[in-house]
C-alpha positions in Angstrom: -13.1 -38.6 -9.8 -10.7 -35.7 -10.5 -11.9 -35.5 -14.1 -15.5 -35.2 -13.0 -14.5 -32.5 -10.4 -12.7 -30.5 -13.1 -15.6 -30.7 -15.6 -18.2 -29.8 -13.0 -16.1 -27.0 -11.6 -15.4 -25.2 -14.9 -18.9 -26.0 -16.3 -20.6 -24.3 -13.3 -18.2 -21.4 -13.5 -19.1 -20.9 -17.1 -22.8 -20.8 -16.1 -21.9 -17.9 -13.6 -22.7 -19.9 -10.5 -21.0 -18.3 -7.4 -17.6 -19.8 -6.7 -18.6 -21.0 -3.2 -21.5 -23.0 -4.5 -19.4 -24.3 -7.4 -16.9 -25.7 -4.9 -19.6 -27.5 -2.9 -21.6 -28.9 -5.9 -18.5 -29.9 -7.9 -16.9 -31.8 -5.0 -20.2 -33.4 -4.0 -20.8 -34.5 -7.6 -17.2 -35.9 -7.9 -17.7 -37.9 -4.7 -21.2 -39.2 -5.7 -20.4 -40.0 -9.4 -16.7 -40.7 -9.6 -15.7 -42.6 -6.4 -16.8 -45.2 -3.9 -16.4 -42.8 -1.1 -19.5 -42.2 1.1 -21.2 -38.9 0.5 -20.9 -38.2 4.2 -17.3 -37.2 3.4 -18.6 -34.0 2.0 -20.2 -32.9 5.2 -17.3 -34.2 7.4 -14.7 -32.2 5.4 -16.8 -29.0 5.2 -17.5 -29.0 9.0 -14.0 -30.2 9.9 -12.4 -27.2 8.3 -14.4 -24.8 10.5 -13.4 -26.4 13.8 -10.3 -24.3 14.2 -9.5 -21.8 16.9 -7.4 -19.6 14.6 -10.4 -19.4 12.2 -12.1 -17.2 14.8 -9.7 -14.4 13.8 -11.6 -14.0 10.5 -15.0 -12.8 11.7 -13.4 -10.6 14.4 -11.0 -8.9 12.0 -13.8 -8.4 9.5 -16.0 -6.9 12.3 -13.2 -4.6 13.5 -12.8 -3.3 10.0 -16.5 -2.8 9.5 -16.8 -0.9 12.8 -13.8 1.4 11.9 -14.8 2.1 8.3 -18.5 2.8 8.9 -18.0 6.0 10.9 -16.3 9.3 10.3 -12.9 7.6 10.3 -12.9 7.2 6.6 -13.2 10.9 6.0 -10.4 11.6 8.4 -8.0 9.1 6.8 -8.8 10.4 3.3 -8.3 14.0 4.5 -4.9 13.1 6.0 -3.8 11.3 2.9 -4.9 14.2 0.7 -3.0 16.7 2.8 0.2 14.6 2.4 0.2 14.2 -1.4 -2.3 16.4 -3.2 0.2 19.2 -4.1 2.5 16.8 -6.0 2.2 15.8 -9.7 -0.6 13.2 -9.8 -1.3 13.9 -6.2 -5.1 13.6 -6.5 -4.6 10.1 -7.9 -2.0 9.3 -5.3 -4.6 10.0 -2.6 -6.3 6.7 -3.6 -3.0 4.8 -3.3 -1.9 6.3 0.0 -5.4 6.0 1.3 -5.5 2.3 0.4 -2.2 1.8 2.2 -3.7 3.4 5.3 -7.1 1.7 5.0 -5.4 -1.6 4.7 -4.6 -1.4 8.3 -8.3 -1.2 9.1 -10.2 -3.4 6.6 -7.8 -6.1 5.4 -10.1 -6.5 2.3 -9.4 -5.2 -1.2 -13.1 -5.2 -2.1 -14.1 -3.2 1.0 -11.3 -0.8 0.2 -12.3 -0.4 -3.4 -15.9 0.3 -2.5 -15.3 2.6 0.4 -12.4 4.7 -1.0 -13.7 4.6 -4.6 -17.1 5.9 -3.6 -15.4 8.9 -1.9 -12.5 9.6 -4.2 -13.5 8.7 -7.8 -16.3 11.4 -8.1 -14.0 14.0 -6.5 -11.1 13.1 -8.9 -13.4 13.3 -11.9 -14.7 16.7 -10.8 -11.0 17.9 -10.6 -10.4 16.9 -14.2 -9.0 13.4 -14.0 -10.1 11.0 -16.8 -12.8 8.6 -15.5 -11.0 5.6 -16.9 -7.8 6.5 -15.1 -9.6 7.0 -11.8 -11.2 3.6 -12.1 -8.0 1.8 -13.0 -6.1 3.6 -10.2 -8.7 2.7 -7.6 -8.9 -0.9 -8.8 -5.2 -1.5 -8.6 -4.5 0.5 -5.4 -7.2 -1.3 -3.4 -5.2 -4.5 -3.6 -2.6 -2.9 -1.3 -5.1 -3.4 1.5 -4.6 -7.2 1.5 -0.9 -6.9 2.3 -1.1 -4.5 5.2 -2.0 -6.2 8.5 -4.6 -7.4 9.3 -4.8 -9.3 6.0 -7.6 -11.9 5.5 -5.7 -13.7 2.6 -2.7 -14.2 4.9 -4.9 -15.8 7.5 -6.3 -18.2 4.9 -2.8 -19.1 3.7 -1.7 -19.7 7.2 -4.5 -22.3 7.6 -3.2 -24.4 4.8 0.5 -23.9 5.2 1.0 -23.7 9.0 3.1 -20.6 8.5 2.7 -18.2 11.5 0.2 -15.5 11.0 2.4 -13.0 12.7 5.3 -13.8 10.3 3.0 -13.3 7.3 1.6 -10.1 8.7 5.1 -8.7 9.2 6.4 -9.9 5.9 3.4 -8.3 4.1 4.4 -4.7 5.2 7.4 -4.4 2.8 5.6 -5.4 -0.4 2.6 -3.3 0.6 4.9 -0.2 0.9 6.6 -1.1 -2.4 3.3 -1.3 -4.2 2.3 2.0 -2.7 5.6 3.6 -3.9 5.2 2.0 -7.3 1.6 3.1 -7.9 2.3 6.6 -6.6 5.1 6.8 -9.3 2.6 5.7 -11.9 0.3 8.5 -10.9 3.2 11.0 -11.0 4.5 10.0 -14.4 1.0 9.8 -15.9 0.2 13.3 -14.6 3.4 14.7 -16.1 2.9 13.0 -19.5 -0.8 13.7 -19.8 -1.1 17.1 -18.1 -3.4 16.1 -15.2 -4.4 19.1 -13.0 -2.2 20.0 -10.1 -3.4 21.3 -6.8 -1.9 24.7 -5.9 -3.1 24.6 -2.3 -0.2 25.5 -0.1 1.0 23.1 2.6 -0.5 23.8 6.0 1.7 22.2 8.7 -0.8 22.9 11.5 -3.7 21.4 9.5 -1.5 18.4 8.6 -0.7 17.8 12.2 -4.3 18.1 13.2 -5.4 15.6 10.6 -2.6 13.2 11.6 -3.9 13.4 15.2 -7.5 12.7 14.1 -6.4 9.7 12.0 -3.8 8.4 14.5 -6.2 5.8 16.2 -6.6 4.1 12.8 -3.0 4.5 11.8 -1.9 2.9 15.0 -4.0 -0.2 14.5 -1.7 -2.2 12.2 1.3 -1.3 14.3 -0.5 -2.5 17.5 -1.4 -5.8 15.7 2.2 -6.4 14.6 3.6 -5.6 18.1 1.2 -7.9 19.9 1.8 -10.8 17.5 5.6 -10.3 17.0 6.4 -10.3 20.7 4.0 -13.2 21.5 1.8 -11.1 23.7 -1.4 -12.5 22.2 -2.4 -15.1 19.6 -4.0 -14.0 16.2 -7.5 -14.9 17.5 -6.9 -12.9 20.7 -5.6 -9.9 18.7 -8.7 -10.0 16.5 -10.9 -9.7 19.6 -8.7 -6.9 20.9 -9.1 -5.2 17.5 -12.9 -5.2 17.8 -12.7 -3.7 21.4 -10.2 -1.1 20.0 -12.6 -0.2 17.2 -15.5 0.1 19.7 -13.4 2.2 22.0 -12.3 4.5 19.2 -15.9 5.0 18.0 -17.3 5.6 21.5 -14.5 7.6 23.2 -12.4 9.2 20.5 -14.6 9.9 17.4 -17.9 9.7 19.4 -19.9 8.5 16.4 -20.7 5.0 17.6 -24.5 4.4 17.9 -26.4 1.2 18.5 -27.8 1.4 15.0 -24.3 1.7 13.5 -23.0 -1.1 15.7 -25.9 -3.4 14.6 -25.3 -2.6 10.9 -21.6 -3.3 11.3 -22.3 -6.7 12.9 -24.8 -7.6 10.2 -22.3 -6.6 7.4 -19.5 -8.6 9.2 -21.8 -11.6 9.5 -22.7 -11.5 5.8 -19.0 -11.2 4.8 -18.0 -13.9 7.1 -20.7 -16.2 5.8 -19.4 -15.7 2.2 -15.8 -16.4 3.2 -16.7 -19.4 5.4 -18.7 -21.0 2.6 -15.7 -20.6 0.3 -13.4 -22.1 2.9 -15.8 -25.1 3.5 -16.2 -25.8 -0.2 -12.4 -25.5 -0.8 -11.7 -27.9 2.1 -13.6 -30.7 0.3 -11.9 -30.0 -3.0 -8.5 -29.8 -1.3 -9.1 -33.1 0.5 -10.2 -34.8 -2.8 -7.1 -33.5 -4.6 -4.9 -34.8 -1.8 -6.7 -38.1 -1.7 -6.0 -38.5 -5.4 -2.4 -37.6 -4.8 -2.5 -34.8 -7.3 0.0 -32.6 -5.4 2.6 -35.4 -5.4 2.0 -36.1 -9.1 2.2 -32.4 -10.0 5.4 -31.9 -8.0 7.0 -35.0 -9.7 6.0 -33.8 -13.1 7.4 -30.3 -12.5 10.7 -31.7 -11.1 11.1 -34.1 -14.0 10.0 -31.7 -16.8 11.1 -28.2 -15.7 13.9 -29.3 -13.4 15.3 -25.9 -12.7 13.8 -24.2 -9.5 13.5 -20.8 -11.2 11.4 -22.3 -14.0 9.2 -24.1 -11.5 8.6 -20.8 -9.7 7.9 -19.0 -13.0 5.4 -21.8 -13.8 3.6 -21.3 -10.4 3.4 -17.5 -11.1 1.9 -18.1 -14.5 -0.7 -20.6 -13.1 -1.6 -18.2 -10.4 -2.0 -15.3 -12.9 -4.4 -17.4 -15.0 -6.3 -18.8 -12.1 -6.6 -15.3 -10.5 -8.4 -14.1 -13.7 -11.3 -16.5 -13.1 -11.4 -17.4 -9.4 -11.7 -15.1 -6.4 -8.5 -14.6 -4.4 -9.7 -16.4 -1.2 -10.8 -19.5 -3.1 -7.7 -19.5 -5.3 -5.4 -19.5 -2.2 -7.3 -22.4 -0.7 -7.3 -24.4 -3.9 -3.8 -23.8 -5.0 -2.2 -23.9 -1.6 -2.3 -27.7 -1.1 -0.7 -28.2 -4.5 2.0 -25.5 -4.3 3.1 -26.0 -0.7 4.5 -29.6 -1.3 6.1 -28.3 -4.6 7.7 -25.4 -2.8 9.1 -27.7 -0.2 10.5 -30.0 -2.8 12.6 -27.2 -4.4 13.6 -25.5 -1.2 11.3 -22.5 -1.5 10.5 -21.0 1.9 6.7 -21.2 2.6 6.7 -17.6 3.9 8.1 -16.5 0.5 5.5 -18.7 -1.2 2.7 -17.0 0.8 3.9 -13.5 -0.3 4.1 -14.8 -3.9 0.6 -16.2 -3.9 -1.1 -13.1 -2.4 0.8 -10.7 -4.6 0.2 -12.7 -7.8 -3.5 -13.5 -7.1 -4.1 -9.8 -6.2 -3.4 -8.9 -9.8 -6.4 -11.0 -10.7 -8.6 -8.7 -8.7 -8.2 -6.0 -11.4 -7.9 -8.3 -14.4 -11.0 -9.4 -16.4 -13.1 -11.5 -16.8 -13.8 -11.6 -13.0 -11.7 -8.6 -11.8 -13.8 -7.8 -8.7 -12.1 -4.4 -7.8 -12.0 -3.5 -11.5 -15.8 -4.0 -11.9 -16.5 -2.1 -8.6 -14.3 0.8 -9.7 -15.6 1.0 -13.2 -19.1 1.0 -11.9 -18.4 3.9 -9.5 -16.6 5.8 -12.3 -19.3 5.0 -14.8 -16.9 3.9 -17.4 -16.6 0.7 -19.4 -14.3 -2.1 -18.4 -12.4 -1.9 -21.7 -11.6 1.8 -21.1 -10.4 1.2 -17.6 -8.2 -1.8 -18.8 -6.4 0.5 -21.2 -5.2 2.5 -18.2 -4.0 -0.5 -16.3 -0.9 -1.6 -18.1 1.6 0.4 -15.9 -0.1 -1.0 -12.8 0.3 -4.5 -14.2 4.0 -3.8 -14.8 4.5 -2.6 -11.1 2.5 -5.6 -9.8 4.4 -8.2 -11.8 7.7 -6.5 -11.0 7.0 -6.7 -7.3 6.0 -10.4 -7.7 9.2 -11.3 -9.4 11.3 -9.4 -6.8 9.9 -11.4 -4.0 9.8 -14.7 -5.9 13.5 -14.6 -6.9 15.2 -12.6 -4.1 14.6 -14.5 -0.9 16.2 -12.0 1.5 13.4 -9.5 0.7 11.1 -11.7 2.7 11.5 -10.4 6.2 
């Protein structure tokens, strides 16, 4: 049964079938052709995974991000980030990095971040004299910061399969998000010094910076409010997601005053489409995960690792390598849902904290978002910059170094996990 599942899975991926459909077809084929299980199991497992109250947090967080990002807020956030870093070496490139950190508290999605920020910043950076390939690489890597800053959709998915508290994951994601921000800003600064990128000579205007901060404050406060509400047990993740939608509506109606019925309807439609895609991946992954568990693959894999690799640090390294390879071919959400049921028992067997494993998974699989052949944010950024994937890849090696360095720090130094 598992052999049929693997053959169908990779065969359909090779035919460029969408991952969500691959999961459903491969699991259905494995049940029908390779087992005596009733086909009804497919429907039961798909529907059963959706019957979860915490799952409601997903569409509401997606909707809140859509509402916040569809108005004038994006320009205000970018203007504030620009005022902070533009006069430093590599400052124009650093705007993408700082902007992604700020946008992460609104969208929680790397793809949304790469599209929204890239569409605004890449053409501007090119006009200012930055190489197109560098702008694409910078945007592709920086956009992954968004999935570490609360609210984070991947952390919610990991919570579903590991039972780790969403509030703990959100809080733990802040430090690696800030570390990646600092690391990518350093890459921009060093690249600018070595390659002579243009430097903005615009003097710092304290009054303008304060005004821009005030304009962007409602969005900047959103992740902080989420953390406070969750950390102190004031509300559950699902309740917080609903509050986030109300907060986004209030900001659009009363603060920015750019919320219209048409914009609200467009945001709802966009959120519904995004939720549908994520939910289909979750439903397909639920069946695959159940089949893998039914065949006792996690236990067999854990036993093999313990007998063959023995040392915990080697087992952790093996998990990182597997996630790097899987992340190159499978979308982050699907990868978390597929690898989670296998890695969670293995982590428990070697004494690895599941919160630490969650950070490892999201950080490592995020690298796959800007790594071919799938590389979602890389394809988006290269398309906006109108440059080839190969050219953008040549600019990515320092970002890979920062990303992998951050992964190793959180994998092997437990106290860094808050």
